[in-house]
N, C-alpha and C positions, 0 to 999 in steps of 0.2 A: 504493500500500500504506500501511496505517496502522501507525505505530510507537508502541506504548504504552510508558509509563514503567514503571520497576521496581515502584513501589508498586501501580499498577493491575494489573500482571502477577501480583504476589504475592497480591493480593486475589482475583483470578479463580481462581487455583489453590487458594487456601484455601477459597473458596466451593464449589468442586467437591469437594474432599476431605471437607469437613465436612457438606455438605448434599446433595451429588450434583446440584447445579444448574450448568448450563453455558450458554454463549451459544447462540443459534439463529439461523438465517437466513443471508443472504448476507454479513453482517458478518464471519463466520468466514473467508471467502475473502479478505478485505481486510487482515487483521492480518498484519504481517510477523513471522515467527518465526525468521528466519535467525540462526545462531549461538546458538540457545537450544533445546536438545533437549527440555527439560521442557515449554516452552511449545508446541513443535511437536507433542509427544505429546498435550498437552491439546487442541490444535486438531483433531488427527486424530480423537481420541475424540469430541469435540463434533460434528464433521461427520458421523461415523458415526451418532451418536445422533439427529441431526437428520434424516438420510436414513431411519433406521429409523422414526421417528415419521411422516415423510411417507408412507413405504411403508404403514404400518399404516392411516393415514387413507384412503389410496387403496384399500386392500383392503376397508375397511369401506364405502366409497362403492360399490365394485363389487358387494359383497355385497347392499347395499340395492337397487341397480339390478336385480340378478338376481332378488331376491325380488319386486320390483315387477312384473317381467315375468311371473313365475309367477302373481302375483295377477291380472294382466290376462288371462293364459291361462285361469285358473280361472273368471274372470268370463265369458269368452266361452263356455266349456263350460257354465256355468250358464245362459246365454242360450239356448244350443243345446238343452239339456234342457227348458227352459221352452217353447220352440217346439214341441218334440216333444209335450210335455204338452198344449199347446193344440190341436195337430193331432189327437192321440188323442181328446180330448174332443169335438172337432168331428165326427170320424168316428163316435163313439159316439152323438151326437145324430142323425146322418143315418141310421144303420143300427140298426133295432130288433132285428134278428136277432143282430147281433154286439155287442149292448150290454154283455153280461156280460164278454166277452173284452176289449172296449175299456176297460171299467171297470178290469179287472185291469191292463191295460197302463198305464192312467192312474195307478193306484196305484203301480205300479213306477216309472214316470217321476217321480212325485212324491217317492218315497223317494230316488231317485237325485239329484233336485234338492236335497232337504234335505241329503243327504250331501255333495253338492258345495258347498252353502252353508256347511255346518259346516267343510269343508276350507278354503274361501275365508276364513272367519273366522279359522281357525288361521294361515293364511298372512299375513293382515293383521296379526294380533297379533305374529307373528314380525318382520314388516317394521317395525312401530312400535317394537318392542324394539331392533332393529338401529339404527333411526334415533336413538333415545334414546342408545344407546351411542356412536354417532358424534358426537352433540352433546356428550356428556360428555367424550369424548376431545378434541374441539376446544376445549372450555372449559378443560380441564386444560392443554393445550398453550399456550393464550393466557395463562393465569395464570403458567405457567413463564416465558414470554417477558417478561411485564410485570415479574415479580420480578427476572429477570436484568438488565433494563434499569435498574430502580430501583437495584439494588446497584452497577452500573457507574457510574451517575450520582453516587451517594454517595461512591464511591471517588475519582472525579475531583474532586469539590468539596473533599473532605478534603485531597487533594494540593495544590490551589490555595491553600487557606487556610493550610496549613503553609508553603508557599513565600512567601506574602505576609508571614507572621509573621517568617520568617527575614530577609527583605529589610529590614523595618522595624527589627528589632533591630540588624542590622549597621550600618545607616545611623545610627541613634541613638547606637550606641557610638562610631562614628567622630566624630560631631559632639561628643559629650561629651568624647572624648579630645582633640580639637583645642582645645576650650574650656578644658580643664584645663591643657594645655601653655601656651596663650597667657596664661592667668591667672597661672600660676606664673612665667612670664617677666616679666610686669608687676609682680608682687609682688617678684621678685628685684631689678628695677631700682629700685623704691622703697626697698628695704632698703639698697641700695648707695649711696643718696643721689644718684643720677644724675637729671638733668632728665627727668621722666616725662611732659612735656606731649605730645610726639609719640607716644610709645609708648602713652600713655593714650588718645589719639584713635584710634590704630590698634587698640588692644584693644577699644574700644567698637564700632568698625566691624566687626571680626571677629565679636564676640558677636552683633551685629545680623544679620550675614550668616548665621551658624550657626543662629540662631533662625528666620530666614526660611526657610532651606533645610529645617530639620527639619519646620516646619509644611507646607512645600510637598511634601516627601516623603510625609508622612502623608496630606495631602489627595489627592495623586495616587494613592496606594495604595487609599484608601477609595473614590475615584472609580472606579478600575478594578474594585474589588470589587462595588460596586453596579451598575455597568454590566454586569458579567458576570452578576449575579443577574437583572437586568431582561431580558437576552438569553435566559437560560434560561426565564424565564416566558413 
């Protein structure tokens, strides 16, 4: 299970409340929401919305398949009528006596074929419309997923940068504090007229150590920052 921090959790809830955008996919099942009723409710709603979208896409797919079957059936019927027309024309050519009756039958068959073709065209247009709607729904779902992933990534990066800033400030304050205390002690010894040779050497060593550590801390933090950035890329 994935345990998200408070800032990420607040950003997810805020994004859902203000824009109606929630996470989608199997990641919802991996987030740990124990002891957090509000997050648990958010995950439940997000899972339901995800299931509903999947259900709609499945319904659209089934509807398109059904229309395709109807179109195929209409095409077969059209072929059957065309065969009847061909047969009627052949019989008309072979029989001079029944020529007029055969001609009437051929005209009827032709009209039926044209009506069937028109119906097939309507069915084809309906199928194309349903296909476009399915593609639009798929595109909309993909855009929503990309938007949610982008927002989650921004929230995580913001939290990382804030944490790095706090660590650097605390470390620098400690270094500055130790330097000020050591310098004050050194000045006090000088003002008291005490031999400051040993304390001066010690003060120099401490200041050098503090400066080295401050640059080491900053260098380490910046290295972690750029390493994290390269990993994301």
